[in-house]
N, C-alpha and C positions, 0 to 999 in steps of 0.2 A: 475283840475290844478298842483297837484304834480306828475302826469304822464309824464306831458308836461314838466315840469322842472327836471324830471328824464331823458327825452330823451336829453334835452338839456345839461345835465352834461356829458351823455354818450358821447354826439358827443363832446363836450369840451375835455373829457378824451383821445379820440380817437386822436385829433389833437396833443394833448400834448405829445403823446407818443415818438416822434422822438427826442423832446427836455427832455423829463424824461430818456429817454435812454442815451443820450450824457451825464446828469447829473451823473447817475448812473456809466457810464464808468470813468467819473472822479474821483467818490467815491473808485470804485473797482479795477480800471488798467487792466481789463480784460473784453472782450466782452460778452464770458460764464457768469461770474459771473454777469455782468450789465444786463444782459437778465434776470438772476435769480431775480435780484433784482428789476426790474421793473414789472415782473410778482408778486411777493410779494408783491409790493406796490399798484399796481393795486387791487391786492384782498384783503388788508386790506382797502383800499379805499372805496371799495364797499361794503364790510362788516359794514363800521363805516360810511357810506354816512350820516345817520341822526346827524352825530356830525359836519357834515361840514356847516357852516353857507350861507344861500343864501343870495348873493349879496358882498360876500368877494372872494377875488383870490383861484380860485382851486388850480391853478399850484404852488401857495406857501404852500398849505396845502398838495400837495401830494409830494412837493418836501422835505417838513419837515418829512412827513412818511419815505419816501426812507432814508433821513439822518438818523432818529431814529434805522431803521431795520438794516442798514449798521453798526451803533454803535454797535447794540445787539449782531450782528452778531461777530464783531471783539471782543467784551467782552466773547461771549462763547468762541470763539477759544482761547481766552489768559486763560481762565479756563481751556479748553479742554488741551492745551500744560502743563499747571501746573499739572494738575491731572496726565496727560502721565508721564511727568519726576518725578513724585513722586514714581510712580509703576517702574522706571527704563526704561522705553522705550520712543520712540517715533514715530510719526505718522508714517514714512516709513516702520518702522518695521510691525506694526499692520497692513497697507494694503498688504505688501508683504507676509506676514503668509496666507491671505485670498485668493490671487491670485490662490494658487492649487486648493482649496476648489471650490472658483466661477467658474474654468473652469471644472470642474468634474459636477457640478451641469448644466451648459450649455449645457454638453457633455449628462447628462441623459434627459434633455428637447429634444434634438434633435433625442435621440435613439427612 
């Protein structure tokens, strides 16, 4: 019986993906970020499928997961920005410092 339920839930999740993607875009404002959020949401939902109550709305449950993941990402971003300010740098400086190293690593891989 549980196998049939899992198959039905999987089909419902797949059917929900376009709406979940639009919801994620509304939260993030960028399609790449929305796609990452949808992927994280689906992974979390699959990991914790035992917490979903059969007979309740799967879409509402997954929207809540997406919302919580997005909120956590925002919180992490604020904390990260705060730490970077404390050490007297910003993200642009940190990223730009790694670019030459990354290019050299790519050249090493190609050689």
